[in-house]
C-alpha positions in Angstrom: 80.7 -119.8 153.8 80.2 -120.6 150.0 82.4 -118.9 147.4 79.5 -116.8 145.9 80.4 -113.8 148.0 83.9 -113.8 146.6 82.5 -114.0 143.1 80.1 -111.3 143.7 82.7 -108.8 143.9 84.4 -109.1 140.5 81.0 -110.2 138.9 79.1 -107.0 140.2 82.3 -104.7 139.4 82.3 -106.0 135.6 78.6 -105.5 135.4 78.9 -102.0 137.0 81.5 -100.9 134.8 80.1 -102.3 131.5 76.6 -100.7 132.3 78.2 -97.4 132.8 80.0 -97.6 129.4 76.7 -98.6 127.8 74.6 -95.7 129.6 77.0 -92.8 129.6 75.9 -91.4 126.2 72.4 -91.2 127.5 73.3 -90.0 130.9 75.5 -87.3 129.1 72.4 -86.3 127.1 69.7 -86.4 129.6 71.2 -86.4 133.2 73.8 -83.5 132.9 74.7 -82.0 136.3 75.6 -78.3 135.6 77.7 -76.4 138.1 76.1 -74.1 140.5 77.2 -72.1 143.6 76.8 -75.4 145.8 78.8 -77.6 143.4 82.2 -79.0 143.9 82.5 -79.4 140.0 83.3 -76.7 137.5 82.1 -78.2 134.1 79.1 -80.1 133.3 79.3 -83.6 134.3 76.9 -86.8 133.6 75.2 -88.1 136.6 73.4 -91.4 137.0 76.1 -93.9 137.7 74.3 -95.2 140.6 71.8 -96.9 138.1 74.8 -99.1 137.1 76.0 -99.8 140.8 72.6 -100.9 141.9 71.6 -102.8 139.0 74.9 -104.7 139.1 74.7 -105.3 142.8 71.0 -106.7 142.6 72.0 -108.7 139.2 74.9 -110.4 141.0 72.8 -111.2 143.9 70.0 -112.9 141.6 72.7 -114.6 139.5 74.4 -116.2 142.5 71.3 -116.7 144.7 68.5 -117.1 142.4 65.4 -115.2 142.5 64.9 -114.1 146.2 62.2 -114.2 148.4 61.2 -112.5 151.7 63.7 -110.1 153.0 66.0 -109.6 150.0 62.9 -109.5 147.7 61.8 -106.5 150.0 65.3 -104.9 150.1 65.4 -105.1 146.4 62.1 -103.6 146.0 62.8 -100.8 148.3 66.1 -100.2 146.6 64.3 -100.1 143.1 61.6 -97.7 144.2 64.3 -95.4 145.8 66.3 -95.5 142.6 63.5 -94.3 140.7 62.7 -91.5 143.2 66.4 -90.5 142.8 66.3 -90.8 139.0 63.4 -88.4 138.7 65.0 -86.1 141.4 68.3 -86.0 139.5 66.4 -84.7 136.4 63.7 -82.5 137.9 63.9 -82.0 141.8 61.0 -83.4 143.7 59.2 -81.5 146.8 60.3 -82.8 150.2 56.6 -83.7 151.1 56.7 -86.2 148.2 60.3 -87.7 148.9 60.2 -88.3 152.4 56.9 -90.2 152.6 58.3 -92.6 149.8 61.7 -92.9 151.4 59.8 -93.6 154.9 57.6 -96.5 153.1 60.8 -98.2 151.5 62.5 -98.1 155.0 59.2 -99.4 156.6 59.1 -102.4 154.1 62.6 -103.3 154.5 62.4 -103.1 158.3 59.3 -105.2 158.4 60.8 -107.8 156.4 63.9 -108.2 158.6 62.0 -108.4 161.9 63.9 -108.9 165.2 64.7 -106.6 168.0 67.9 -105.2 168.7 67.1 -103.7 172.3 64.7 -106.2 174.1 64.7 -103.6 177.0 62.6 -101.1 174.9 58.9 -101.7 173.8 59.0 -103.1 170.4 57.0 -100.2 169.1 59.5 -97.6 170.1 62.3 -99.6 168.8 60.6 -99.9 165.4 59.9 -96.1 165.3 63.4 -95.4 166.2 64.6 -98.0 163.6 62.4 -96.3 160.9 63.7 -92.7 161.9 67.4 -94.1 161.7 67.0 -95.7 158.4 65.4 -92.8 156.9 68.3 -90.7 158.1 70.7 -92.9 157.0 69.1 -93.0 153.5 69.4 -89.2 153.3 72.9 -88.9 154.9 74.3 -91.1 152.2 72.8 -88.7 149.8 74.0 -85.7 151.7 77.4 -87.2 151.9 77.8 -87.7 148.2 79.0 -84.2 147.3 82.7 -84.9 146.1 84.4 -86.9 143.7 85.2 -90.4 145.0 83.8 -89.4 148.5 81.2 -92.3 148.5 83.7 -94.7 147.3 85.8 -93.6 150.3 83.0 -93.9 152.8 81.4 -97.1 151.7 84.2 -99.4 150.2 85.7 -99.8 153.6 82.4 -100.3 155.2 81.4 -102.9 152.7 84.6 -104.5 152.7 84.5 -104.9 156.6 81.0 -106.3 156.3 82.2 -108.9 153.7 85.0 -109.9 156.0 82.7 -110.2 158.9 80.4 -112.3 156.9 83.2 -114.7 155.8 84.1 -115.0 159.4 80.5 -116.0 160.2 79.6 -112.7 162.1 77.1 -111.7 159.3 74.4 -114.1 157.8 75.0 -115.6 154.3 72.3 -113.4 152.5 73.7 -110.1 154.0 77.4 -111.2 153.2 76.4 -111.8 149.6 74.6 -108.4 149.3 77.6 -106.7 150.8 79.9 -108.3 148.5 77.7 -107.4 145.4 77.5 -103.7 146.4 81.1 -103.5 147.1 81.6 -104.9 143.5 79.3 -102.3 142.1 81.0 -99.5 143.7 84.4 -100.7 142.7 83.3 -100.9 139.0 82.2 -97.2 139.2 85.1 -96.0 141.2 87.3 -95.4 138.0 84.7 -93.2 136.5 84.3 -91.1 139.6 87.9 -90.5 140.5 89.0 -86.8 140.7 88.3 -85.2 138.3 85.2 -87.2 137.8 83.7 -88.2 134.5 80.6 -89.4 136.1 78.7 -88.8 139.2 76.6 -91.2 141.2 73.5 -89.2 141.5 70.4 -89.5 143.8 69.5 -92.7 141.7 72.6 -94.3 143.4 73.0 -92.8 146.7 69.5 -93.3 148.1 69.2 -97.0 147.3 72.8 -97.4 148.5 71.8 -95.7 151.8 69.0 -98.1 152.3 70.8 -101.3 151.4 74.0 -100.3 153.8 71.2 -99.2 156.4 69.9 -102.9 156.2 73.3 -104.4 156.4 74.2 -102.6 159.4 70.8 -103.5 161.0 71.6 -107.1 160.4 75.1 -106.7 161.7 73.6 -105.1 164.9 71.3 -108.0 165.5 74.0 -110.4 165.7 74.1 -111.7 169.4 73.4 -109.6 172.2 74.1 -105.9 172.4 77.2 -106.5 174.4 78.6 -109.1 171.9 80.0 -106.3 169.7 77.4 -106.3 166.8 75.7 -103.0 167.9 78.9 -101.2 168.5 80.4 -102.6 165.1 77.4 -101.4 163.3 77.8 -97.8 164.8 81.6 -97.7 164.3 81.5 -98.5 160.6 79.7 -95.4 159.4 80.7 -93.3 162.4 82.5 -90.4 160.0 79.3 -90.1 157.9 77.0 -89.9 160.7 78.9 -87.4 162.6 79.6 -85.2 159.8 76.0 -85.3 158.3 74.3 -85.0 161.7 76.6 -82.1 163.0 76.3 -80.3 159.9 72.3 -80.7 160.0 72.2 -79.6 163.5 74.4 -76.4 162.8 72.3 -75.5 159.9 69.0 -76.1 161.7 70.3 -73.8 164.8 71.1 -71.1 162.3 67.6 -71.3 160.9 68.8 -72.4 157.5 66.4 -74.6 155.4 68.0 -78.1 156.0 66.5 -79.9 153.1 68.3 -77.6 150.5 71.7 -78.4 148.8 74.5 -76.6 150.4 78.4 -76.8 150.8 78.7 -76.8 154.5 79.6 -80.4 155.4 83.0 -80.9 156.8 84.4 -82.7 153.8 83.2 -79.7 151.6 84.6 -77.4 153.9 88.0 -78.9 153.9 88.2 -78.2 150.1 86.9 -74.7 150.7 89.8 -74.3 153.2 92.5 -75.2 150.7 92.8 -78.9 150.8 92.8 -81.0 147.8 90.1 -83.5 146.8 92.6 -86.4 146.9 93.7 -85.3 150.5 90.0 -85.2 151.7 88.9 -88.3 150.3 92.1 -90.1 151.4 91.8 -89.1 154.7 88.2 -90.2 154.9 89.3 -93.6 153.5 92.1 -94.1 156.0 89.9 -93.2 159.1 87.2 -95.6 157.8 89.7 -98.2 157.7 90.6 -97.5 161.2 87.1 -97.5 162.2 86.6 -101.0 160.5 89.4 -102.3 162.5 87.8 -100.9 166.0 84.6 -102.6 164.7 86.5 -106.0 164.1 87.8 -105.6 167.8 84.4 -105.4 169.1 83.6 -108.6 167.5 86.9 -110.4 168.3 86.7 -109.4 172.0 83.0 -109.5 172.9 81.8 -107.3 176.0 80.8 -103.8 176.9 84.4 -102.8 178.1 85.8 -103.4 174.5 82.7 -101.8 172.8 83.0 -98.7 175.0 86.7 -98.4 174.5 86.4 -98.9 170.6 83.6 -96.2 170.4 85.5 -93.9 172.6 88.5 -94.2 170.3 86.5 -94.0 167.1 84.6 -91.0 168.2 88.1 -89.5 169.1 89.4 -90.3 165.6 86.2 -88.8 163.9 86.3 -85.7 166.0 90.3 -85.1 164.9 89.4 -85.4 161.2 86.3 -83.2 161.3 88.3 -80.6 163.3 91.2 -80.8 160.7 88.8 -80.4 157.9 87.2 -77.2 159.6 90.5 -75.5 160.0 92.2 -73.6 157.0 95.1 -75.6 155.4 98.3 -74.4 156.3 100.1 -72.8 153.2 103.8 -73.2 152.5 105.5 -69.9 153.3 107.6 -70.1 150.2 104.6 -70.7 147.9 
């Protein structure tokens, strides 16, 4: 494995932080997120830090790998289009009937370029439809799960770090490993500006393309070897907390007849802060859980086979369920307080 992924992390981090410093006055003026009933912040805060994260990641890939073609070019194009959609939505919200088709088109573009088939037992057309729906959901859930200071960092840094480690171990293709390293660096460069209390938010301009890129990385991981060789189980385990929180929350709101496309504060991580838990505790718990899920994912790759995959998935589901349960309960107050 060449050294370019290891170079990509600090390169993208430096580019990301430098772009943030340069862009912050403009974001402060034109992309200010003002508090409302659904916000987790209390003072107007600039958003749009995702411009720097995604731009730095793509720049690092281009610098270290040259102008890409084929699959990486399609991924970059999809990420740029979603970034533009997100930037417009950050400033003036777009209707769902316009957002979803554009998002779906980007997912189809990336999936068509990736090719392959994860489950040969299914008809190819059916797997493609399911993959597009899964990709579209992942793009949106990444956006939904970006509602607290440092939460996306806590969710994505362990995932991307694990993908980088898997690539260095030869379990992920070189192009995907480089992309994972570059996006990891971009997020690390953004992290100091988003730590509680945040001075800058990611914004839809960042969360949407990040969702697309990570979905592609997970798809590539799932396609490594046969389903029983651990790639598919690892790809499910890495984002399992985000998948569970967003999916259960959407299902609960849909059953209650609430408009699921509208912003809200009913995700488990948001309920945790409403229930009296501090932001550092919540993001710390999510980070530690995702590290545990990354270790379980690594186990499925180290010990291939359905037995290990099922055991790891069961353990991961139990850990996620335990944290979701904790977040849903009121914090225990010190009786002397």
